[in-house]
PAPAFI-6026 format. One record per residue: residue in three letters; residue number from 1; x, y, z of N, C-alpha, C in turn. Coordinates in steps of 0.02 Angstrom, whole numbers, plus 50000, padded with zeros to 5 digits. Layout:
N
<atom resn="ALA" resi="NUM" n_east="X" n_north="Y" n_up="Z" ca_east="X" ca_north="Y" ca_up="Z" c_east="X" c_north="Y" c_up="Z"/>
...
END
This chain:
86
<atom resn="MET" resi="1" n_east="48012" n_north="47188" n_up="47329" ca_east="47960" ca_north="47222" ca_up="47288" c_east="47947" c_north="47304" c_up="47287"/>
<atom resn="GLN" resi="2" n_east="47953" n_north="47330" n_up="47239" ca_east="47964" ca_north="47393" ca_up="47217" c_east="47911" c_north="47430" c_up="47158"/>
<atom resn="GLU" resi="3" n_east="47884" n_north="47483" n_up="47158" ca_east="47837" ca_north="47506" ca_up="47121" c_east="47876" c_north="47566" c_up="47093"/>
<atom resn="GLU" resi="4" n_east="47886" n_north="47568" n_up="47026" ca_east="47919" ca_north="47628" ca_up="46989" c_east="47854" c_north="47653" c_up="46931"/>
<atom resn="PHE" resi="5" n_east="47872" n_north="47724" n_up="46934" ca_east="47832" ca_north="47767" ca_up="46882" c_east="47883" c_north="47785" c_up="46826"/>
<atom resn="PHE" resi="6" n_east="47864" n_north="47791" n_up="46762" ca_east="47907" ca_north="47807" ca_up="46705" c_east="47866" c_north="47836" c_up="46666"/>
<atom resn="GLU" resi="7" n_east="47881" n_north="47904" n_up="46645" ca_east="47864" ca_north="47947" ca_up="46594" c_east="47844" c_north="47919" c_up="46529"/>
<atom resn="LYS" resi="8" n_east="47818" n_north="47942" n_up="46476" ca_east="47798" ca_north="47907" ca_up="46403" c_east="47867" c_north="47935" c_up="46362"/>
<atom resn="GLY" resi="9" n_east="47907" n_north="47884" n_up="46331" ca_east="47968" ca_north="47894" ca_up="46284" c_east="48045" c_north="47882" c_up="46335"/>
<atom resn="THR" resi="10" n_east="48010" n_north="47866" n_up="46403" ca_east="48076" ca_north="47837" ca_up="46454" c_east="48091" c_north="47775" c_up="46423"/>
<atom resn="GLU" resi="11" n_east="48164" n_north="47766" n_up="46424" ca_east="48197" ca_north="47699" ca_up="46411" c_east="48189" c_north="47671" c_up="46481"/>
<atom resn="VAL" resi="12" n_east="48158" n_north="47615" n_up="46496" ca_east="48155" ca_north="47575" ca_up="46546" c_east="48207" c_north="47541" c_up="46581"/>
<atom resn="ILE" resi="13" n_east="48231" n_north="47491" n_up="46519" ca_east="48285" ca_north="47441" ca_up="46518" c_east="48307" c_north="47438" c_up="46450"/>
<atom resn="GLY" resi="14" n_east="48397" n_north="47443" n_up="46451" ca_east="48421" ca_north="47436" ca_up="46400" c_east="48443" c_north="47374" c_up="46371"/>
<atom resn="ALA" resi="15" n_east="48451" n_north="47360" n_up="46300" ca_east="48488" ca_north="47297" ca_up="46284" c_east="48539" c_north="47281" c_up="46313"/>
<atom resn="GLY" resi="16" n_east="48548" n_north="47215" n_up="46335" ca_east="48615" ca_north="47197" ca_up="46363" c_east="48635" c_north="47213" c_up="46425"/>
<atom resn="GLU" resi="17" n_east="48584" n_north="47252" n_up="46447" ca_east="48584" ca_north="47251" ca_up="46532" c_east="48563" c_north="47178" c_up="46562"/>
<atom resn="PRO" resi="18" n_east="48591" n_north="47181" n_up="46629" ca_east="48595" ca_north="47107" ca_up="46659" c_east="48511" c_north="47117" c_up="46674"/>
<atom resn="CYS" resi="19" n_east="48480" n_north="47053" n_up="46690" ca_east="48416" ca_north="47072" ca_up="46726" c_east="48400" c_north="47017" c_up="46798"/>
<atom resn="ASN" resi="20" n_east="48404" n_north="47077" n_up="46833" ca_east="48408" ca_north="47039" ca_up="46913" c_east="48334" c_north="47046" c_up="46939"/>
<atom resn="SER" resi="21" n_east="48274" n_north="47062" n_up="46894" ca_east="48213" ca_north="47049" ca_up="46912" c_east="48159" c_north="47047" c_up="46895"/>
<atom resn="MET" resi="22" n_east="48099" n_north="47027" n_up="46889" ca_east="48037" ca_north="47008" ca_up="46856" c_east="48004" c_north="47081" c_up="46870"/>
<atom resn="ILE" resi="23" n_east="47976" n_north="47123" n_up="46786" ca_east="47944" ca_north="47180" ca_up="46803" c_east="47897" c_north="47169" c_up="46778"/>
<atom resn="PHE" resi="24" n_east="47827" n_north="47189" n_up="46820" ca_east="47753" ca_north="47180" ca_up="46782" c_east="47730" c_north="47250" c_up="46795"/>
<atom resn="VAL" resi="25" n_east="47682" n_north="47248" n_up="46708" ca_east="47661" ca_north="47295" ca_up="46685" c_east="47580" c_north="47312" c_up="46728"/>
<atom resn="VAL" resi="26" n_east="47596" n_north="47357" n_up="46773" ca_east="47524" ca_north="47376" ca_up="46829" c_east="47493" c_north="47417" c_up="46785"/>
<atom resn="GLN" resi="27" n_east="47520" n_north="47479" n_up="46749" ca_east="47467" ca_north="47521" ca_up="46721" c_east="47522" c_north="47546" c_up="46657"/>
<atom resn="GLY" resi="28" n_east="47477" n_north="47551" n_up="46595" ca_east="47503" ca_north="47583" ca_up="46536" c_east="47543" c_north="47532" c_up="46486"/>
<atom resn="PHE" resi="29" n_east="47594" n_north="47552" n_up="46453" ca_east="47592" ca_north="47511" ca_up="46376" c_east="47688" c_north="47521" c_up="46387"/>
<atom resn="LEU" resi="30" n_east="47723" n_north="47477" n_up="46382" ca_east="47780" ca_north="47466" ca_up="46368" c_east="47786" c_north="47434" c_up="46299"/>
<atom resn="GLU" resi="31" n_east="47855" n_north="47469" n_up="46259" ca_east="47864" ca_north="47431" ca_up="46204" c_east="47930" c_north="47398" c_up="46212"/>
<atom resn="LEU" resi="32" n_east="47936" n_north="47345" n_up="46171" ca_east="48005" ca_north="47304" ca_up="46171" c_east="48034" c_north="47313" c_up="46094"/>
<atom resn="LYS" resi="33" n_east="48078" n_north="47340" n_up="46103" ca_east="48122" ca_north="47342" ca_up="46031" c_east="48177" c_north="47325" c_up="46024"/>
<atom resn="VAL" resi="34" n_east="48203" n_north="47304" n_up="45970" ca_east="48271" ca_north="47267" ca_up="45941" c_east="48299" c_north="47331" c_up="45907"/>
<atom resn="PHE" resi="35" n_east="48363" n_north="47336" n_up="45901" ca_east="48397" ca_north="47392" ca_up="45847" c_east="48447" c_north="47356" c_up="45813"/>
<atom resn="ASP" resi="36" n_east="48458" n_north="47362" n_up="45734" ca_east="48492" ca_north="47329" ca_up="45689" c_east="48560" c_north="47365" c_up="45692"/>
<atom resn="ARG" resi="37" n_east="48597" n_north="47327" n_up="45650" ca_east="48675" ca_north="47370" ca_up="45650" c_east="48668" c_north="47433" c_up="45641"/>
<atom resn="ASN" resi="38" n_east="48629" n_north="47446" n_up="45582" ca_east="48618" ca_north="47534" ca_up="45571" c_east="48578" c_north="47583" c_up="45620"/>
<atom resn="GLY" resi="39" n_east="48555" n_north="47546" n_up="45661" ca_east="48527" ca_north="47584" ca_up="45726" c_east="48460" c_north="47606" c_up="45711"/>
<atom resn="GLN" resi="40" n_east="48438" n_north="47543" n_up="45645" ca_east="48347" ca_north="47552" ca_up="45649" c_east="48304" c_north="47515" c_up="45711"/>
<atom resn="ASP" resi="41" n_east="48250" n_north="47526" n_up="45730" ca_east="48221" ca_north="47512" ca_up="45782" c_east="48164" c_north="47459" c_up="45765"/>
<atom resn="TYR" resi="42" n_east="48148" n_north="47390" n_up="45780" ca_east="48103" ca_north="47356" ca_up="45769" c_east="48056" c_north="47361" c_up="45838"/>
<atom resn="ILE" resi="43" n_east="48001" n_north="47342" n_up="45832" ca_east="47951" ca_north="47324" ca_up="45888" c_east="47934" c_north="47259" c_up="45888"/>
<atom resn="LEU" resi="44" n_east="47950" n_north="47222" n_up="45945" ca_east="47953" ca_north="47155" ca_up="45947" c_east="47873" c_north="47147" c_up="45969"/>
<atom resn="GLU" resi="45" n_east="47863" n_north="47178" n_up="46024" ca_east="47787" ca_north="47178" ca_up="46050" c_east="47773" c_north="47230" c_up="46082"/>
<atom resn="THR" resi="46" n_east="47698" n_north="47260" n_up="46121" ca_east="47705" ca_north="47297" ca_up="46169" c_east="47659" c_north="47271" c_up="46199"/>
<atom resn="LEU" resi="47" n_east="47674" n_north="47283" n_up="46274" ca_east="47652" ca_north="47241" ca_up="46340" c_east="47612" c_north="47288" c_up="46369"/>
<atom resn="LYS" resi="48" n_east="47553" n_north="47279" n_up="46397" ca_east="47500" ca_north="47295" ca_up="46430" c_east="47493" c_north="47285" c_up="46509"/>
<atom resn="GLN" resi="49" n_east="47437" n_north="47316" n_up="46539" ca_east="47428" ca_north="47288" ca_up="46613" c_east="47422" c_north="47211" c_up="46602"/>
<atom resn="GLY" resi="50" n_east="47459" n_north="47182" n_up="46662" ca_east="47450" ca_north="47109" ca_up="46683" c_east="47511" c_north="47072" c_up="46638"/>
<atom resn="ASP" resi="51" n_east="47560" n_north="47106" n_up="46591" ca_east="47615" ca_north="47059" ca_up="46552" c_east="47670" c_north="47067" c_up="46605"/>
<atom resn="MET" resi="52" n_east="47713" n_north="47046" n_up="46587" ca_east="47772" ca_north="47048" ca_up="46628" c_east="47840" c_north="47029" c_up="46578"/>
<atom resn="ILE" resi="53" n_east="47887" n_north="47040" n_up="46614" ca_east="47953" ca_north="47021" ca_up="46561" c_east="48021" c_north="47019" c_up="46625"/>
<atom resn="GLY" resi="54" n_east="48052" n_north="46966" n_up="46599" ca_east="48123" ca_north="46957" ca_up="46655" c_east="48111" c_north="46876" c_up="46675"/>
<atom resn="GLN" resi="55" n_east="48053" n_north="46865" n_up="46664" ca_east="48034" ca_north="46784" ca_up="46690" c_east="48106" c_north="46734" c_up="46684"/>
<atom resn="TYR" resi="56" n_east="48118" n_north="46721" n_up="46625" ca_east="48172" ca_north="46679" ca_up="46604" c_east="48227" c_north="46706" c_up="46620"/>
<atom resn="SER" resi="57" n_east="48247" n_north="46780" n_up="46614" ca_east="48307" ca_north="46818" ca_up="46628" c_east="48339" c_north="46806" c_up="46699"/>
<atom resn="VAL" resi="58" n_east="48277" n_north="46819" n_up="46734" ca_east="48311" ca_north="46809" ca_up="46812" c_east="48322" c_north="46755" c_up="46831"/>
<atom resn="LEU" resi="59" n_east="48298" n_north="46702" n_up="46820" ca_east="48317" ca_north="46631" ca_up="46824" c_east="48371" c_north="46605" c_up="46800"/>
<atom resn="TYR" resi="60" n_east="48394" n_north="46618" n_up="46757" ca_east="48439" ca_north="46603" ca_up="46698" c_east="48527" c_north="46654" c_up="46705"/>
<atom resn="ASN" resi="61" n_east="48503" n_north="46706" n_up="46743" ca_east="48559" ca_north="46763" ca_up="46751" c_east="48578" c_north="46776" c_up="46673"/>
<atom resn="GLU" resi="62" n_east="48533" n_north="46778" n_up="46618" ca_east="48549" ca_north="46802" ca_up="46560" c_east="48541" c_north="46896" c_up="46547"/>
<atom resn="SER" resi="63" n_east="48560" n_north="46917" n_up="46491" ca_east="48545" ca_north="46998" ca_up="46502" c_east="48490" c_north="46980" c_up="46443"/>
<atom resn="LEU" resi="64" n_east="48459" n_north="47061" n_up="46442" ca_east="48400" ca_north="47064" ca_up="46406" c_east="48426" c_north="47074" c_up="46320"/>
<atom resn="MET" resi="65" n_east="48386" n_north="47054" n_up="46281" ca_east="48408" ca_north="47061" ca_up="46221" c_east="48370" c_north="47119" c_up="46185"/>
<atom resn="PHE" resi="66" n_east="48333" n_north="47141" n_up="46223" ca_east="48284" ca_north="47200" ca_up="46198" c_east="48287" c_north="47264" c_up="46233"/>
<atom resn="THR" resi="67" n_east="48259" n_north="47325" n_up="46210" ca_east="48257" ca_north="47378" ca_up="46255" c_east="48187" c_north="47386" c_up="46260"/>
<atom resn="ALA" resi="68" n_east="48166" n_north="47414" n_up="46329" ca_east="48102" ca_north="47429" ca_up="46341" c_east="48083" c_north="47504" c_up="46348"/>
<atom resn="VAL" resi="69" n_east="48045" n_north="47532" n_up="46310" ca_east="48020" ca_north="47602" ca_up="46315" c_east="47953" c_north="47593" c_up="46330"/>
<atom resn="ALA" resi="70" n_east="47930" n_north="47658" n_up="46382" ca_east="47874" ca_north="47674" ca_up="46389" c_east="47846" c_north="47695" c_up="46337"/>
<atom resn="LYS" resi="71" n_east="47779" n_north="47681" n_up="46313" ca_east="47749" ca_north="47695" ca_up="46263" c_east="47697" c_north="47744" c_up="46276"/>
<atom resn="SER" resi="72" n_east="47681" n_north="47739" n_up="46347" ca_east="47639" ca_north="47794" ca_up="46383" c_east="47666" c_north="47795" c_up="46453"/>
<atom resn="ASN" resi="73" n_east="47636" n_north="47844" n_up="46509" ca_east="47648" ca_north="47846" ca_up="46562" c_east="47628" c_north="47769" c_up="46610"/>
<atom resn="VAL" resi="74" n_east="47695" n_north="47743" n_up="46620" ca_east="47680" ca_north="47676" ca_up="46653" c_east="47699" c_north="47666" c_up="46713"/>
<atom resn="ARG" resi="75" n_east="47673" n_north="47617" n_up="46750" ca_east="47682" ca_north="47599" ca_up="46827" c_east="47704" c_north="47528" c_up="46814"/>
<atom resn="LEU" resi="76" n_east="47749" n_north="47506" n_up="46858" ca_east="47777" ca_north="47453" ca_up="46846" c_east="47790" c_north="47420" c_up="46920"/>
<atom resn="LEU" resi="77" n_east="47785" n_north="47357" n_up="46929" ca_east="47801" ca_north="47319" ca_up="46998" c_east="47866" c_north="47270" c_up="46984"/>
<atom resn="THR" resi="78" n_east="47923" n_north="47286" n_up="47017" ca_east="47990" ca_north="47253" ca_up="47006" c_east="47999" c_north="47207" c_up="47076"/>
<atom resn="LEU" resi="79" n_east="48010" n_north="47145" n_up="47049" ca_east="48020" ca_north="47084" ca_up="47105" c_east="48081" c_north="47064" c_up="47095"/>
<atom resn="ASP" resi="80" n_east="48139" n_north="47079" n_up="47145" ca_east="48200" ca_north="47076" ca_up="47143" c_east="48219" c_north="46994" c_up="47142"/>
<atom resn="GLN" resi="81" n_east="48277" n_north="46975" n_up="47113" ca_east="48293" ca_north="46900" ca_up="47093" c_east="48297" c_north="46856" c_up="47161"/>
<atom resn="SER" resi="82" n_east="48308" n_north="46899" n_up="47229" ca_east="48314" ca_north="46862" ca_up="47284" c_east="48251" c_north="46827" c_up="47304"/>
<atom resn="PHE" resi="83" n_east="48197" n_north="46873" n_up="47284" ca_east="48127" ca_north="46854" ca_up="47299" c_east="48101" c_north="46776" c_up="47285"/>
<atom resn="PHE" resi="84" n_east="48135" n_north="46757" n_up="47225" ca_east="48144" ca_north="46703" ca_up="47190" c_east="48168" c_north="46648" c_up="47207"/>
<atom resn="LEU" resi="85" n_east="48214" n_north="46663" n_up="47230" ca_east="48289" ca_north="46620" ca_up="47234" c_east="48312" c_north="46597" c_up="47307"/>
<atom resn="GLU" resi="86" n_east="48287" n_north="46633" n_up="47365" ca_east="48294" ca_north="46625" ca_up="47446" c_east="48243" c_north="46571" c_up="47470"/>
END
């Protein structure tokens, strides 16, 4: 388990990166974005305190399909895959 802090505008996770942890939003907001072939971004969802990402990907060893960007200063709690699978 690890707590991390990110400043507004920081890319927290990039699309296509392997997901080996579940990430809980403790404070702040994250935007989940996808990009089209022309580089135009589209917001899938905005996550707030209590929301999480990675629950599917961590169990099935999938890469993420979106990029997560800090919409504000954020504090995240990360639980590594080994926490769930051991």
